[in-house]
PDBQT receptor file of N, H, CA, C and O in Angstrom, charges set to zero:
ATOM      1  N   MET A   1      -0.152   5.463  19.930  1.00  0.00    +0.000 N 
ATOM      2  CA  MET A   1      -0.261   5.058  18.288  1.00  0.00    +0.000 C 
ATOM      3  C   MET A   1       0.583   3.998  17.544  1.00  0.00    +0.000 C 
ATOM      4  O   MET A   1       1.809   3.972  17.649  1.00  0.00    +0.000 OA
ATOM      5  N   SER A   2       0.069   3.357  16.991  1.00  0.00    +0.000 N 
ATOM      6  H   SER A   2      -0.928   3.378  16.906  1.00  0.00    +0.000 HD
ATOM      7  CA  SER A   2       0.627   2.758  15.663  1.00  0.00    +0.000 C 
ATOM      8  C   SER A   2       1.048   3.902  14.644  1.00  0.00    +0.000 C 
ATOM      9  O   SER A   2       0.631   5.058  14.572  1.00  0.00    +0.000 OA
ATOM     10  N   ASP A   3       2.197   3.099  13.717  1.00  0.00    +0.000 N 
ATOM     11  H   ASP A   3       2.536   2.160  13.776  1.00  0.00    +0.000 HD
ATOM     12  CA  ASP A   3       2.285   3.858  12.712  1.00  0.00    +0.000 C 
ATOM     13  C   ASP A   3       1.398   3.889  11.502  1.00  0.00    +0.000 C 
ATOM     14  O   ASP A   3       1.489   4.753  10.630  1.00  0.00    +0.000 OA
ATOM     15  N   VAL A   4       0.615   2.994  11.496  1.00  0.00    +0.000 N 
ATOM     16  H   VAL A   4       0.540   2.292  12.205  1.00  0.00    +0.000 HD
ATOM     17  CA  VAL A   4      -0.514   2.730  10.684  1.00  0.00    +0.000 C 
ATOM     18  C   VAL A   4      -1.730   3.591  11.054  1.00  0.00    +0.000 C 
ATOM     19  O   VAL A   4      -2.527   3.951  10.188  1.00  0.00    +0.000 OA
ATOM     20  N   ASP A   5      -1.858   3.903  12.283  1.00  0.00    +0.000 N 
ATOM     21  H   ASP A   5      -1.210   3.610  12.986  1.00  0.00    +0.000 HD
ATOM     22  CA  ASP A   5      -2.703   4.882  12.633  1.00  0.00    +0.000 C 
ATOM     23  C   ASP A   5      -2.374   6.206  12.517  1.00  0.00    +0.000 C 
ATOM     24  O   ASP A   5      -3.272   7.006  12.253  1.00  0.00    +0.000 OA
ATOM     25  N   ALA A   6      -1.204   6.595  12.672  1.00  0.00    +0.000 N 
ATOM     26  H   ALA A   6      -0.475   5.946  12.886  1.00  0.00    +0.000 HD
ATOM     27  CA  ALA A   6      -0.566   7.931  12.497  1.00  0.00    +0.000 C 
ATOM     28  C   ALA A   6      -0.548   8.084  11.080  1.00  0.00    +0.000 C 
ATOM     29  O   ALA A   6      -0.646   9.293  10.873  1.00  0.00    +0.000 OA
ATOM     30  N   LEU A   7      -0.477   7.499  10.060  1.00  0.00    +0.000 N 
ATOM     31  H   LEU A   7      -0.397   6.517  10.229  1.00  0.00    +0.000 HD
ATOM     32  CA  LEU A   7      -0.446   7.519   8.625  1.00  0.00    +0.000 C 
ATOM     33  C   LEU A   7      -1.710   7.893   8.030  1.00  0.00    +0.000 C 
ATOM     34  O   LEU A   7      -1.926   8.677   7.106  1.00  0.00    +0.000 OA
ATOM     35  N   LYS A   8      -2.730   7.004   8.912  1.00  0.00    +0.000 N 
ATOM     36  H   LYS A   8      -2.555   6.367   9.663  1.00  0.00    +0.000 HD
ATOM     37  CA  LYS A   8      -3.882   7.261   8.338  1.00  0.00    +0.000 C 
ATOM     38  C   LYS A   8      -4.591   8.491   8.851  1.00  0.00    +0.000 C 
ATOM     39  O   LYS A   8      -5.591   8.860   8.234  1.00  0.00    +0.000 OA
ATOM     40  N   SER A   9      -4.084   9.342  10.180  1.00  0.00    +0.000 N 
ATOM     41  H   SER A   9      -3.272   9.042  10.681  1.00  0.00    +0.000 HD
ATOM     42  CA  SER A   9      -4.457  10.599  10.224  1.00  0.00    +0.000 C 
ATOM     43  C   SER A   9      -4.077  11.628   9.258  1.00  0.00    +0.000 C 
ATOM     44  O   SER A   9      -4.731  12.565   8.800  1.00  0.00    +0.000 OA
ATOM     45  N   GLU A  10      -2.418  11.101   8.971  1.00  0.00    +0.000 N 
ATOM     46  H   GLU A  10      -1.887  10.340   9.343  1.00  0.00    +0.000 HD
ATOM     47  CA  GLU A  10      -1.818  12.224   8.191  1.00  0.00    +0.000 C 
ATOM     48  C   GLU A  10      -2.595  12.297   6.620  1.00  0.00    +0.000 C 
ATOM     49  O   GLU A  10      -2.682  13.297   5.907  1.00  0.00    +0.000 OA
ATOM     50  N   ILE A  11      -3.028  11.153   6.382  1.00  0.00    +0.000 N 
ATOM     51  H   ILE A  11      -2.957  10.341   6.961  1.00  0.00    +0.000 HD
ATOM     52  CA  ILE A  11      -3.594  10.924   4.942  1.00  0.00    +0.000 C 
ATOM     53  C   ILE A  11      -5.061  11.676   5.073  1.00  0.00    +0.000 C 
ATOM     54  O   ILE A  11      -5.564  12.179   4.069  1.00  0.00    +0.000 OA
ATOM     55  N   LYS A  12      -5.637  11.722   6.189  1.00  0.00    +0.000 N 
ATOM     56  H   LYS A  12      -5.227  11.313   7.005  1.00  0.00    +0.000 HD
ATOM     57  CA  LYS A  12      -7.017  12.513   6.293  1.00  0.00    +0.000 C 
ATOM     58  C   LYS A  12      -6.787  13.987   6.216  1.00  0.00    +0.000 C 
ATOM     59  O   LYS A  12      -7.438  14.708   5.459  1.00  0.00    +0.000 OA
ATOM     60  N   LYS A  13      -5.755  14.464   7.093  1.00  0.00    +0.000 N 
ATOM     61  H   LYS A  13      -5.227  13.879   7.708  1.00  0.00    +0.000 HD
ATOM     62  CA  LYS A  13      -5.283  15.853   6.614  1.00  0.00    +0.000 C 
ATOM     63  C   LYS A  13      -4.942  16.071   5.285  1.00  0.00    +0.000 C 
ATOM     64  O   LYS A  13      -5.468  16.976   4.636  1.00  0.00    +0.000 OA
ATOM     65  N   LEU A  14      -3.743  14.991   4.624  1.00  0.00    +0.000 N 
ATOM     66  H   LEU A  14      -3.316  14.256   5.151  1.00  0.00    +0.000 HD
ATOM     67  CA  LEU A  14      -3.642  15.821   3.268  1.00  0.00    +0.000 C 
ATOM     68  C   LEU A  14      -4.656  15.760   2.186  1.00  0.00    +0.000 C 
ATOM     69  O   LEU A  14      -4.666  16.544   1.237  1.00  0.00    +0.000 OA
ATOM     70  N   SER A  15      -5.697  14.583   2.403  1.00  0.00    +0.000 N 
ATOM     71  H   SER A  15      -5.689  13.946   3.174  1.00  0.00    +0.000 HD
ATOM     72  CA  SER A  15      -7.106  14.540   1.677  1.00  0.00    +0.000 C 
ATOM     73  C   SER A  15      -7.840  16.038   1.762  1.00  0.00    +0.000 C 
ATOM     74  O   SER A  15      -8.253  16.688   0.802  1.00  0.00    +0.000 OA
ATOM     75  N   ALA A  16      -7.886  16.370   3.027  1.00  0.00    +0.000 N 
ATOM     76  H   ALA A  16      -7.551  15.842   3.807  1.00  0.00    +0.000 HD
ATOM     77  CA  ALA A  16      -8.471  17.850   3.239  1.00  0.00    +0.000 C 
ATOM     78  C   ALA A  16      -7.964  18.656   2.183  1.00  0.00    +0.000 C 
ATOM     79  O   ALA A  16      -8.581  19.126   1.227  1.00  0.00    +0.000 OA
ATOM     80  N   ARG A  17      -6.548  18.774   2.531  1.00  0.00    +0.000 N 
ATOM     81  H   ARG A  17      -6.047  18.392   3.307  1.00  0.00    +0.000 HD
ATOM     82  CA  ARG A  17      -5.656  19.840   1.777  1.00  0.00    +0.000 C 
ATOM     83  C   ARG A  17      -5.474  19.785   0.129  1.00  0.00    +0.000 C 
ATOM     84  O   ARG A  17      -5.087  20.711  -0.583  1.00  0.00    +0.000 OA
ATOM     85  N   ALA A  18      -5.827  18.550  -0.251  1.00  0.00    +0.000 N 
ATOM     86  H   ALA A  18      -6.141  17.798   0.327  1.00  0.00    +0.000 HD
ATOM     87  CA  ALA A  18      -6.007  18.301  -1.601  1.00  0.00    +0.000 C 
ATOM     88  C   ALA A  18      -7.337  18.830  -2.025  1.00  0.00    +0.000 C 
ATOM     89  O   ALA A  18      -7.475  19.554  -3.011  1.00  0.00    +0.000 OA
ATOM     90  N   ILE A  19      -8.404  18.406  -1.172  1.00  0.00    +0.000 N 
ATOM     91  H   ILE A  19      -8.292  17.818  -0.371  1.00  0.00    +0.000 HD
ATOM     92  CA  ILE A  19      -9.668  18.759  -1.706  1.00  0.00    +0.000 C 
ATOM     93  C   ILE A  19      -9.845  20.319  -2.061  1.00  0.00    +0.000 C 
ATOM     94  O   ILE A  19     -10.385  20.882  -3.014  1.00  0.00    +0.000 OA
ATOM     95  N   ALA A  20      -9.123  20.831  -0.829  1.00  0.00    +0.000 N 
ATOM     96  H   ALA A  20      -8.684  20.373  -0.055  1.00  0.00    +0.000 HD
ATOM     97  CA  ALA A  20      -9.281  22.314  -0.826  1.00  0.00    +0.000 C 
ATOM     98  C   ALA A  20      -8.568  23.277  -1.925  1.00  0.00    +0.000 C 
ATOM     99  O   ALA A  20      -8.863  24.409  -2.307  1.00  0.00    +0.000 OA
ATOM    100  N   ALA A  21      -7.579  22.446  -2.263  1.00  0.00    +0.000 N 
ATOM    101  H   ALA A  21      -7.340  21.526  -1.953  1.00  0.00    +0.000 HD
ATOM    102  CA  ALA A  21      -6.853  22.848  -3.531  1.00  0.00    +0.000 C 
ATOM    103  C   ALA A  21      -7.340  22.794  -4.690  1.00  0.00    +0.000 C 
ATOM    104  O   ALA A  21      -7.221  23.677  -5.539  1.00  0.00    +0.000 OA
ATOM    105  N   LYS A  22      -8.068  21.504  -4.847  1.00  0.00    +0.000 N 
ATOM    106  H   LYS A  22      -8.165  20.786  -4.157  1.00  0.00    +0.000 HD
ATOM    107  CA  LYS A  22      -9.071  21.418  -6.079  1.00  0.00    +0.000 C 
ATOM    108  C   LYS A  22     -10.085  22.586  -6.109  1.00  0.00    +0.000 C 
ATOM    109  O   LYS A  22     -10.204  23.278  -7.121  1.00  0.00    +0.000 OA
ATOM    110  N   MET A  23     -10.752  22.780  -5.089  1.00  0.00    +0.000 N 
ATOM    111  H   MET A  23     -10.656  22.218  -4.268  1.00  0.00    +0.000 HD
ATOM    112  CA  MET A  23     -11.853  23.834  -4.989  1.00  0.00    +0.000 C 
ATOM    113  C   MET A  23     -11.057  25.307  -5.215  1.00  0.00    +0.000 C 
ATOM    114  O   MET A  23     -11.679  26.260  -5.686  1.00  0.00    +0.000 OA
ATOM    115  N   ASN A  24     -10.005  25.390  -4.941  1.00  0.00    +0.000 N 
ATOM    116  H   ASN A  24      -9.500  24.616  -4.559  1.00  0.00    +0.000 HD
ATOM    117  CA  ASN A  24      -9.504  26.729  -5.241  1.00  0.00    +0.000 C 
ATOM    118  C   ASN A  24      -9.076  26.585  -6.732  1.00  0.00    +0.000 C 
ATOM    119  O   ASN A  24      -9.345  27.633  -7.321  1.00  0.00    +0.000 OA
ATOM    120  N   LEU A  25      -8.559  25.745  -7.474  1.00  0.00    +0.000 N 
ATOM    121  H   LEU A  25      -8.340  24.895  -6.996  1.00  0.00    +0.000 HD
ATOM    122  CA  LEU A  25      -8.466  25.807  -8.703  1.00  0.00    +0.000 C 
ATOM    123  C   LEU A  25      -9.885  25.787  -9.586  1.00  0.00    +0.000 C 
ATOM    124  O   LEU A  25     -10.046  26.452 -10.609  1.00  0.00    +0.000 OA
ATOM    125  N   HIS A  26     -10.817  24.955  -9.037  1.00  0.00    +0.000 N 
ATOM    126  H   HIS A  26     -10.687  24.414  -8.206  1.00  0.00    +0.000 HD
ATOM    127  CA  HIS A  26     -12.044  24.897  -9.626  1.00  0.00    +0.000 C 
ATOM    128  C   HIS A  26     -12.618  26.652  -9.751  1.00  0.00    +0.000 C 
ATOM    129  O   HIS A  26     -12.894  27.275 -10.776  1.00  0.00    +0.000 OA
ATOM    130  N   ASP A  27     -12.653  27.025  -8.594  1.00  0.00    +0.000 N 
ATOM    131  H   ASP A  27     -12.430  26.519  -7.761  1.00  0.00    +0.000 HD
ATOM    132  CA  ASP A  27     -13.067  28.552  -8.007  1.00  0.00    +0.000 C 
ATOM    133  C   ASP A  27     -12.249  29.512  -9.237  1.00  0.00    +0.000 C 
ATOM    134  O   ASP A  27     -12.836  30.344  -9.928  1.00  0.00    +0.000 OA
ATOM    135  N   LEU A  28     -11.057  29.255  -9.315  1.00  0.00    +0.000 N 
ATOM    136  H   LEU A  28     -10.581  28.579  -8.753  1.00  0.00    +0.000 HD
ATOM    137  CA  LEU A  28     -10.222  30.094 -10.318  1.00  0.00    +0.000 C 
ATOM    138  C   LEU A  28     -10.708  30.014 -11.860  1.00  0.00    +0.000 C 
ATOM    139  O   LEU A  28     -10.750  31.029 -12.554  1.00  0.00    +0.000 OA
ATOM    140  N   ALA A  29     -11.066  28.755 -12.340  1.00  0.00    +0.000 N 
ATOM    141  H   ALA A  29     -11.032  27.930 -11.776  1.00  0.00    +0.000 HD
ATOM    142  CA  ALA A  29     -11.332  28.278 -13.521  1.00  0.00    +0.000 C 
ATOM    143  C   ALA A  29     -12.798  29.032 -13.799  1.00  0.00    +0.000 C 
ATOM    144  O   ALA A  29     -13.038  29.688 -14.812  1.00  0.00    +0.000 OA
ATOM    145  N   GLU A  30     -13.642  28.827 -12.797  1.00  0.00    +0.000 N 
ATOM    146  H   GLU A  30     -13.447  28.294 -11.974  1.00  0.00    +0.000 HD
ATOM    147  CA  GLU A  30     -15.015  29.790 -12.958  1.00  0.00    +0.000 C 
ATOM    148  C   GLU A  30     -14.856  31.341 -13.234  1.00  0.00    +0.000 C 
ATOM    149  O   GLU A  30     -15.608  31.923 -14.016  1.00  0.00    +0.000 OA
ATOM    150  N   ASP A  31     -13.819  31.987 -12.538  1.00  0.00    +0.000 N 
ATOM    151  H   ASP A  31     -13.209  31.514 -11.903  1.00  0.00    +0.000 HD
ATOM    152  CA  ASP A  31     -13.573  33.487 -12.588  1.00  0.00    +0.000 C 
ATOM    153  C   ASP A  31     -12.879  33.737 -13.648  1.00  0.00    +0.000 C 
ATOM    154  O   ASP A  31     -12.692  34.952 -13.706  1.00  0.00    +0.000 OA
ATOM    155  N   LEU A  32     -12.312  33.088 -14.681  1.00  0.00    +0.000 N 
ATOM    156  H   LEU A  32     -12.464  32.101 -14.634  1.00  0.00    +0.000 HD
ATOM    157  CA  LEU A  32     -11.309  33.195 -15.698  1.00  0.00    +0.000 C 
ATOM    158  C   LEU A  32     -12.416  34.318 -16.674  1.00  0.00    +0.000 C 
ATOM    159  O   LEU A  32     -13.519  33.989 -17.112  1.00  0.00    +0.000 OA
ATOM    160  N   PRO A  33     -11.832  35.516 -16.821  1.00  0.00    +0.000 N 
ATOM    161  CA  PRO A  33     -10.243  35.717 -17.099  1.00  0.00    +0.000 C 
ATOM    162  C   PRO A  33      -9.524  36.372 -15.892  1.00  0.00    +0.000 C 
ATOM    163  O   PRO A  33      -8.329  36.661 -15.825  1.00  0.00    +0.000 OA
ATOM    164  N   ILE A  34     -10.551  36.565 -14.883  1.00  0.00    +0.000 N 
ATOM    165  H   ILE A  34     -11.522  36.331 -14.937  1.00  0.00    +0.000 HD
ATOM    166  CA  ILE A  34      -9.943  37.335 -13.719  1.00  0.00    +0.000 C 
ATOM    167  C   ILE A  34      -8.662  36.673 -12.673  1.00  0.00    +0.000 C 
ATOM    168  O   ILE A  34      -8.951  35.597 -12.149  1.00  0.00    +0.000 OA
ATOM    169  N   ASN A  35      -7.688  37.085 -12.445  1.00  0.00    +0.000 N 
ATOM    170  H   ASN A  35      -7.453  37.959 -12.871  1.00  0.00    +0.000 HD
ATOM    171  CA  ASN A  35      -6.705  36.779 -11.789  1.00  0.00    +0.000 C 
ATOM    172  C   ASN A  35      -5.913  35.539 -12.723  1.00  0.00    +0.000 C 
ATOM    173  O   ASN A  35      -5.098  34.792 -12.182  1.00  0.00    +0.000 OA
ATOM    174  N   TRP A  36      -6.209  35.443 -13.962  1.00  0.00    +0.000 N 
ATOM    175  H   TRP A  36      -6.872  36.050 -14.401  1.00  0.00    +0.000 HD
ATOM    176  CA  TRP A  36      -5.357  34.639 -14.845  1.00  0.00    +0.000 C 
ATOM    177  C   TRP A  36      -3.857  34.022 -14.453  1.00  0.00    +0.000 C 
ATOM    178  O   TRP A  36      -3.285  32.937 -14.550  1.00  0.00    +0.000 OA
ATOM    179  N   THR A  37      -3.569  35.318 -13.966  1.00  0.00    +0.000 N 
ATOM    180  H   THR A  37      -4.034  36.199 -13.886  1.00  0.00    +0.000 HD
ATOM    181  CA  THR A  37      -1.749  35.299 -13.620  1.00  0.00    +0.000 C 
ATOM    182  C   THR A  37      -1.549  34.481 -12.760  1.00  0.00    +0.000 C 
ATOM    183  O   THR A  37      -0.416  33.999 -12.739  1.00  0.00    +0.000 OA
ATOM    184  N   THR A  38      -2.579  33.994 -11.697  1.00  0.00    +0.000 N 
ATOM    185  H   THR A  38      -3.500  34.386 -11.714  1.00  0.00    +0.000 HD
ATOM    186  CA  THR A  38      -2.256  33.068 -10.536  1.00  0.00    +0.000 C 
ATOM    187  C   THR A  38      -2.659  31.555 -11.059  1.00  0.00    +0.000 C 
ATOM    188  O   THR A  38      -2.901  30.722 -10.186  1.00  0.00    +0.000 OA
ATOM    189  N   ILE A  39      -2.739  31.175 -12.411  1.00  0.00    +0.000 N 
ATOM    190  H   ILE A  39      -2.542  31.852 -13.120  1.00  0.00    +0.000 HD
ATOM    191  CA  ILE A  39      -3.129  29.862 -12.850  1.00  0.00    +0.000 C 
ATOM    192  C   ILE A  39      -1.915  28.772 -12.232  1.00  0.00    +0.000 C 
ATOM    193  O   ILE A  39      -2.259  27.712 -11.709  1.00  0.00    +0.000 OA
ATOM    194  N   MET A  40      -0.760  29.088 -12.334  1.00  0.00    +0.000 N 
ATOM    195  H   MET A  40      -0.481  29.949 -12.760  1.00  0.00    +0.000 HD
ATOM    196  CA  MET A  40       0.566  28.421 -12.484  1.00  0.00    +0.000 C 
ATOM    197  C   MET A  40       0.330  27.968 -11.037  1.00  0.00    +0.000 C 
ATOM    198  O   MET A  40       0.098  26.802 -10.717  1.00  0.00    +0.000 OA
ATOM    199  N   ASP A  41       0.417  29.067 -10.150  1.00  0.00    +0.000 N 
ATOM    200  H   ASP A  41       0.605  30.014 -10.410  1.00  0.00    +0.000 HD
ATOM    201  CA  ASP A  41       0.788  29.035  -8.832  1.00  0.00    +0.000 C 
ATOM    202  C   ASP A  41      -0.432  27.934  -7.970  1.00  0.00    +0.000 C 
ATOM    203  O   ASP A  41      -0.124  26.989  -7.243  1.00  0.00    +0.000 OA
ATOM    204  N   VAL A  42      -1.803  28.377  -8.299  1.00  0.00    +0.000 N 
ATOM    205  H   VAL A  42      -2.053  29.144  -8.890  1.00  0.00    +0.000 HD
ATOM    206  CA  VAL A  42      -2.986  27.395  -8.141  1.00  0.00    +0.000 C 
ATOM    207  C   VAL A  42      -2.872  26.014  -8.428  1.00  0.00    +0.000 C 
ATOM    208  O   VAL A  42      -3.023  25.059  -7.666  1.00  0.00    +0.000 OA
ATOM    209  N   ALA A  43      -2.569  26.039  -9.688  1.00  0.00    +0.000 N 
ATOM    210  H   ALA A  43      -2.446  26.815 -10.307  1.00  0.00    +0.000 HD
ATOM    211  CA  ALA A  43      -2.093  24.630 -10.089  1.00  0.00    +0.000 C 
ATOM    212  C   ALA A  43      -1.272  23.893  -9.494  1.00  0.00    +0.000 C 
ATOM    213  O   ALA A  43      -1.588  22.841  -8.939  1.00  0.00    +0.000 OA
ATOM    214  N   ARG A  44      -0.021  24.405  -9.548  1.00  0.00    +0.000 N 
ATOM    215  H   ARG A  44       0.236  25.259  -9.999  1.00  0.00    +0.000 HD
ATOM    216  CA  ARG A  44       0.612  23.922  -8.599  1.00  0.00    +0.000 C 
ATOM    217  C   ARG A  44       0.629  23.417  -7.131  1.00  0.00    +0.000 C 
ATOM    218  O   ARG A  44       0.997  22.348  -6.644  1.00  0.00    +0.000 OA
ATOM    219  N   ALA A  45       0.233  24.273  -6.723  1.00  0.00    +0.000 N 
ATOM    220  H   ALA A  45      -0.065  25.141  -7.119  1.00  0.00    +0.000 HD
ATOM    221  CA  ALA A  45      -0.532  23.819  -5.251  1.00  0.00    +0.000 C 
ATOM    222  C   ALA A  45      -1.463  22.553  -5.408  1.00  0.00    +0.000 C 
ATOM    223  O   ALA A  45      -1.236  21.535  -4.754  1.00  0.00    +0.000 OA
ATOM    224  N   ALA A  46      -2.420  22.637  -6.213  1.00  0.00    +0.000 N 
ATOM    225  H   ALA A  46      -2.604  23.464  -6.744  1.00  0.00    +0.000 HD
ATOM    226  CA  ALA A  46      -2.957  21.414  -5.960  1.00  0.00    +0.000 C 
ATOM    227  C   ALA A  46      -2.297  20.242  -6.466  1.00  0.00    +0.000 C 
ATOM    228  O   ALA A  46      -2.636  19.146  -6.021  1.00  0.00    +0.000 OA
ATOM    229  N   GLN A  47      -1.226  20.349  -7.505  1.00  0.00    +0.000 N 
ATOM    230  H   GLN A  47      -0.951  21.240  -7.866  1.00  0.00    +0.000 HD
ATOM    231  CA  GLN A  47      -0.429  19.329  -7.798  1.00  0.00    +0.000 C 
ATOM    232  C   GLN A  47       0.321  18.790  -6.886  1.00  0.00    +0.000 C 
ATOM    233  O   GLN A  47       0.595  17.592  -6.953  1.00  0.00    +0.000 OA
ATOM    234  N   ASP A  48       0.794  19.605  -5.850  1.00  0.00    +0.000 N 
ATOM    235  H   ASP A  48       0.571  20.579  -5.795  1.00  0.00    +0.000 HD
ATOM    236  CA  ASP A  48       1.560  19.333  -4.702  1.00  0.00    +0.000 C 
ATOM    237  C   ASP A  48       1.160  18.318  -3.670  1.00  0.00    +0.000 C 
ATOM    238  O   ASP A  48       1.723  17.384  -3.099  1.00  0.00    +0.000 OA
ATOM    239  N   ALA A  49      -0.343  19.011  -3.648  1.00  0.00    +0.000 N 
ATOM    240  H   ALA A  49      -0.800  19.770  -4.111  1.00  0.00    +0.000 HD
ATOM    241  CA  ALA A  49      -1.269  18.326  -2.667  1.00  0.00    +0.000 C 
ATOM    242  C   ALA A  49      -1.568  17.003  -2.892  1.00  0.00    +0.000 C 
ATOM    243  O   ALA A  49      -1.578  16.121  -2.034  1.00  0.00    +0.000 OA
ATOM    244  N   TYR A  50      -1.853  16.860  -4.272  1.00  0.00    +0.000 N 
ATOM    245  H   TYR A  50      -1.844  17.576  -4.969  1.00  0.00    +0.000 HD
ATOM    246  CA  TYR A  50      -2.035  15.509  -4.692  1.00  0.00    +0.000 C 
ATOM    247  C   TYR A  50      -1.089  14.654  -4.696  1.00  0.00    +0.000 C 
ATOM    248  O   TYR A  50      -1.296  13.477  -4.401  1.00  0.00    +0.000 OA
ATOM    249  N   ALA A  51       0.173  15.149  -5.054  1.00  0.00    +0.000 N 
ATOM    250  H   ALA A  51       0.341  16.105  -5.294  1.00  0.00    +0.000 HD
ATOM    251  CA  ALA A  51       1.393  14.200  -4.783  1.00  0.00    +0.000 C 
ATOM    252  C   ALA A  51       1.848  13.898  -3.274  1.00  0.00    +0.000 C 
ATOM    253  O   ALA A  51       2.203  12.732  -3.104  1.00  0.00    +0.000 OA
ATOM    254  N   ALA A  52       1.894  14.589  -2.341  1.00  0.00    +0.000 N 
ATOM    255  H   ALA A  52       1.605  15.536  -2.479  1.00  0.00    +0.000 HD
ATOM    256  CA  ALA A  52       1.743  14.399  -1.430  1.00  0.00    +0.000 C 
ATOM    257  C   ALA A  52       0.862  13.208  -0.759  1.00  0.00    +0.000 C 
ATOM    258  O   ALA A  52       1.266  12.265  -0.079  1.00  0.00    +0.000 OA
ATOM    259  N   LEU A  53      -0.503  13.545  -1.167  1.00  0.00    +0.000 N 
ATOM    260  H   LEU A  53      -0.830  14.311  -1.720  1.00  0.00    +0.000 HD
ATOM    261  CA  LEU A  53      -1.353  12.460  -1.000  1.00  0.00    +0.000 C 
ATOM    262  C   LEU A  53      -1.282  11.216  -1.533  1.00  0.00    +0.000 C 
ATOM    263  O   LEU A  53      -1.572  10.249  -0.829  1.00  0.00    +0.000 OA
ATOM    264  N   GLU A  54      -0.972  11.091  -2.568  1.00  0.00    +0.000 N 
ATOM    265  H   GLU A  54      -0.736  11.877  -3.140  1.00  0.00    +0.000 HD
ATOM    266  CA  GLU A  54      -0.474   9.864  -3.445  1.00  0.00    +0.000 C 
ATOM    267  C   GLU A  54       0.586   9.064  -2.830  1.00  0.00    +0.000 C 
ATOM    268  O   GLU A  54       0.687   7.839  -2.898  1.00  0.00    +0.000 OA
ATOM    269  N   ALA A  55       1.542  10.061  -2.088  1.00  0.00    +0.000 N 
ATOM    270  H   ALA A  55       1.459  11.057  -2.033  1.00  0.00    +0.000 HD
ATOM    271  CA  ALA A  55       2.716   9.201  -1.565  1.00  0.00    +0.000 C 
ATOM    272  C   ALA A  55       2.307   8.569  -0.297  1.00  0.00    +0.000 C 
ATOM    273  O   ALA A  55       2.490   7.380  -0.035  1.00  0.00    +0.000 OA
ATOM    274  N   ALA A  56       1.767   9.395   0.439  1.00  0.00    +0.000 N 
ATOM    275  H   ALA A  56       1.618  10.360   0.226  1.00  0.00    +0.000 HD
ATOM    276  CA  ALA A  56       1.000   8.924   1.739  1.00  0.00    +0.000 C 
ATOM    277  C   ALA A  56       0.348   7.580   1.512  1.00  0.00    +0.000 C 
ATOM    278  O   ALA A  56       0.613   6.610   2.222  1.00  0.00    +0.000 OA
ATOM    279  N   ARG A  57      -0.548   7.539   0.464  1.00  0.00    +0.000 N 
ATOM    280  H   ARG A  57      -0.763   8.327  -0.113  1.00  0.00    +0.000 HD
ATOM    281  CA  ARG A  57      -1.137   6.424   0.342  1.00  0.00    +0.000 C 
ATOM    282  C   ARG A  57      -0.292   5.196   0.000  1.00  0.00    +0.000 C 
ATOM    283  O   ARG A  57      -0.534   4.020   0.275  1.00  0.00    +0.000 OA
ATOM    284  N   GLY A  58       0.608   5.644  -0.567  1.00  0.00    +0.000 N 
ATOM    285  H   GLY A  58       0.805   6.599  -0.790  1.00  0.00    +0.000 HD
ATOM    286  CA  GLY A  58       1.381   4.258  -1.148  1.00  0.00    +0.000 C 
ATOM    287  C   GLY A  58       2.403   3.962   0.029  1.00  0.00    +0.000 C 
ATOM    288  O   GLY A  58       2.988   2.879   0.007  1.00  0.00    +0.000 OA
ATOM    289  N   ARG A  59       2.637   4.809   0.996  1.00  0.00    +0.000 N 
ATOM    290  H   ARG A  59       2.161   5.689   1.014  1.00  0.00    +0.000 HD
ATOM    291  CA  ARG A  59       3.274   4.558   2.039  1.00  0.00    +0.000 C 
ATOM    292  C   ARG A  59       2.538   3.765   3.259  1.00  0.00    +0.000 C 
ATOM    293  O   ARG A  59       3.075   3.084   4.132  1.00  0.00    +0.000 OA
ATOM    294  N   LEU A  60       1.305   4.018   3.090  1.00  0.00    +0.000 N 
ATOM    295  H   LEU A  60       0.869   4.572   2.380  1.00  0.00    +0.000 HD
ATOM    296  CA  LEU A  60       0.200   3.303   3.789  1.00  0.00    +0.000 C 
ATOM    297  C   LEU A  60      -0.035   1.677   3.361  1.00  0.00    +0.000 C 
ATOM    298  O   LEU A  60      -0.391   0.821   4.171  1.00  0.00    +0.000 OA
ATOM    299  N   LYS A  61       0.216   1.444   2.026  1.00  0.00    +0.000 N 
ATOM    300  H   LYS A  61       0.505   2.140   1.369  1.00  0.00    +0.000 HD
ATOM    301  CA  LYS A  61      -0.279   0.202   1.240  1.00  0.00    +0.000 C 
ATOM    302  C   LYS A  61       1.067  -0.696   1.562  1.00  0.00    +0.000 C 
ATOM    303  O   LYS A  61       1.124  -1.907   1.772  1.00  0.00    +0.000 OA
ATOM    304  N   ALA A  62       1.985   0.140   1.538  1.00  0.00    +0.000 N 
ATOM    305  H   ALA A  62       1.939   1.124   1.367  1.00  0.00    +0.000 HD
ATOM    306  CA  ALA A  62       3.294  -0.747   1.965  1.00  0.00    +0.000 C 
ATOM    307  C   ALA A  62       3.713  -1.089   3.311  1.00  0.00    +0.000 C 
ATOM    308  O   ALA A  62       4.595  -1.903   3.588  1.00  0.00    +0.000 OA
ATOM    309  N   LEU A  63       2.890  -0.285   4.281  1.00  0.00    +0.000 N 
ATOM    310  H   LEU A  63       2.174   0.376   4.056  1.00  0.00    +0.000 HD
ATOM    311  CA  LEU A  63       3.310  -0.672   5.929  1.00  0.00    +0.000 C 
ATOM    312  C   LEU A  63       2.075  -1.754   5.574  1.00  0.00    +0.000 C 
ATOM    313  O   LEU A  63       2.327  -2.936   5.808  1.00  0.00    +0.000 OA
ATOM    314  N   GLU A  64       1.000  -1.483   5.126  1.00  0.00    +0.000 N 
ATOM    315  H   GLU A  64       0.795  -0.523   4.936  1.00  0.00    +0.000 HD
ATOM    316  CA  GLU A  64      -0.131  -2.263   5.822  1.00  0.00    +0.000 C 
ATOM    317  C   GLU A  64       0.283  -4.008   5.040  1.00  0.00    +0.000 C 
ATOM    318  O   GLU A  64      -0.048  -5.033   5.635  1.00  0.00    +0.000 OA
ATOM    319  N   ALA A  65       0.926  -4.047   3.859  1.00  0.00    +0.000 N 
ATOM    320  H   ALA A  65       1.195  -3.214   3.375  1.00  0.00    +0.000 HD
ATOM    321  CA  ALA A  65       1.339  -4.989   3.224  1.00  0.00    +0.000 C 
ATOM    322  C   ALA A  65       2.589  -6.094   4.015  1.00  0.00    +0.000 C 
ATOM    323  O   ALA A  65       2.751  -7.305   3.868  1.00  0.00    +0.000 OA
ATOM    324  N   ALA A  66       3.317  -5.124   4.851  1.00  0.00    +0.000 N 
ATOM    325  H   ALA A  66       3.185  -4.140   4.970  1.00  0.00    +0.000 HD
ATOM    326  CA  ALA A  66       4.319  -5.845   5.685  1.00  0.00    +0.000 C 
ATOM    327  C   ALA A  66       3.997  -6.651   6.438  1.00  0.00    +0.000 C 
ATOM    328  O   ALA A  66       4.842  -7.235   7.117  1.00  0.00    +0.000 OA
TER     329      ALA A  66
């Protein structure tokens, strides 16, 4: 498997994780004020997931441009 294919596979996994984190944040928002104390943890998980996805997409773009 090439580096590009491996990175595309990683991006698929990261995208699924980011979508799940977004849904967790959405669900938390719908249930407020229940579990309001978890807002920062859930938001941080979503931020981390999207940051990892963006970084991987940037690596793929650089790899494809080379």
